[in-house]
C-alpha positions as CSV (number, residue, x, y, z in Angstrom):
1,M,-0.3,-1.3,19.5
2,K,0.6,-0.7,15.8
3,P,3.1,2.2,16.6
4,L,4.9,0.1,19.2
5,I,5.2,-2.9,16.8
6,N,6.4,-0.6,14.0
7,Q,9.0,1.0,16.3
8,W,10.3,-2.4,17.4
9,F,10.3,-3.6,13.8
10,E,12.3,-0.6,12.6
11,Q,14.9,-1.2,15.4
12,S,15.0,-5.0,15.1
13,V,18.4,-6.4,14.3
14,P,18.8,-8.8,11.4
15,F,20.4,-12.2,12.0
16,E,22.5,-14.5,9.8
17,G,20.5,-16.0,7.0
18,I,17.5,-13.6,7.1
19,Q,16.4,-12.6,3.7
20,A,13.3,-10.4,4.4
21,C,10.6,-9.9,7.0
22,C,7.2,-8.3,7.2
23,V,4.5,-7.5,9.7
24,R,0.8,-7.3,8.8
25,H,-1.3,-5.4,11.3
26,V,-4.9,-6.0,12.1
27,D,-5.9,-3.0,10.0
28,Q,-4.2,-4.9,7.0
29,S,-1.4,-2.4,6.7
30,T,2.1,-3.9,6.4
31,I,5.7,-2.9,7.2
32,S,8.6,-4.8,5.6
33,K,12.4,-5.0,5.3
34,S,14.5,-6.9,2.8
35,W,18.2,-7.8,2.8
36,A,18.2,-9.9,-0.4
37,D,17.1,-9.5,-4.1
38,G,13.7,-10.8,-5.0
39,Y,11.8,-9.7,-1.9
40,E,9.9,-6.6,-3.1
41,E,7.4,-4.8,-0.8
42,L,4.4,-5.9,-2.9
43,T,5.5,-9.6,-2.8
44,L,6.0,-9.5,1.0
45,D,2.6,-7.8,1.4
46,H,0.9,-10.5,-0.7
47,A,2.6,-13.3,1.3
48,M,1.5,-11.7,4.6
49,R,-2.1,-11.3,3.3
50,C,-2.2,-15.0,2.6
51,V,-0.7,-15.8,6.0
52,S,-3.3,-13.6,7.8
53,D,-6.1,-15.3,5.9
54,L,-4.7,-18.7,6.9
55,Y,-4.5,-17.8,10.6
56,Q,-8.2,-16.6,10.4
57,V,-9.2,-20.0,9.0
58,L,-7.2,-21.8,11.7
59,Q,-8.9,-19.7,14.4
60,F,-12.4,-20.2,12.9
61,N,-11.8,-24.0,12.8
62,K,-10.4,-24.0,16.4
63,I,-7.1,-25.3,15.2
64,P,-4.2,-24.4,17.5
65,Q,-2.1,-21.5,16.1
66,G,1.6,-21.7,16.4
67,R,4.6,-21.0,14.2
68,L,4.0,-21.9,10.6
69,R,6.7,-22.7,8.0
70,W,6.5,-23.0,4.3
71,V,9.3,-24.5,2.3
72,Y,10.2,-23.0,-1.1
73,D,12.9,-23.8,-3.6
74,Y,15.5,-21.3,-2.1
75,A,13.9,-20.1,1.1
76,L,11.9,-20.9,4.2
77,F,9.0,-18.7,5.3
78,H,8.4,-18.7,9.0
79,C,5.2,-17.0,10.4
80,E,3.6,-16.3,13.8
81,R,0.5,-14.4,14.9
82,R,0.1,-12.4,18.1
83,T,-3.1,-12.8,20.1
84,D,-4.1,-9.2,19.0
85,G,-4.1,-10.5,15.4
86,A,-0.8,-8.9,14.1
87,C,1.3,-11.4,12.0
88,M,5.0,-11.5,11.3
89,G,6.7,-13.4,8.5
90,V,10.4,-14.0,8.1
91,F,12.1,-15.4,5.0
92,T,15.4,-17.2,5.7
93,L,17.7,-19.3,3.6
94,R,16.3,-22.7,3.0
95,D,19.0,-24.8,4.6
96,D,18.4,-25.0,8.3
97,Q,22.2,-24.8,8.9
98,S,22.5,-21.6,6.9
99,F,20.5,-19.3,9.2
100,D,20.7,-18.4,12.8
101,R,17.8,-20.3,14.5
102,E,18.4,-18.5,17.8
103,G,18.2,-15.2,16.0
104,L,14.9,-16.2,14.4
105,D,13.5,-17.4,17.8
106,R,14.7,-14.1,19.4
107,M,12.9,-12.1,16.7
108,F,9.7,-14.0,17.2
109,N,9.9,-13.9,21.0
110,E,10.5,-10.1,20.9
111,F,7.5,-9.7,18.5
112,Q,5.3,-11.7,20.8
113,A,6.5,-9.8,23.9
114,I,5.6,-6.3,22.8
115,S,3.0,-5.0,25.1
116,S,0.7,-2.0,25.2
117,K,2.8,-0.7,28.1
118,G,5.5,0.1,25.5
119,S,8.1,-2.4,26.6
120,L,9.3,-5.9,25.8
């Protein structure tokens, strides 16, 4: 599954207001992209490691897992986890009006739809 996710990730199209995004695979490797200053690969990797740990705690405690969102001074951090354990995080501008919500939803829907058959 990792090669399919990586292929999709490399070909994914940014949307208005996206700052950076990252995927953390089950094997703990990550792939990331950034369109704004301040989102270095090491920082994104650390953020996704924390997200992955949180999803494991939620699963262990039988708490429903959906999209999570953290609010920072200048950004929002949106995250989802696939049933196979891969997680994706997307940083957007903080103001809900300053990023394309449909673009964000599209990106998460495509991430969730990647199948082992190699198609969306």
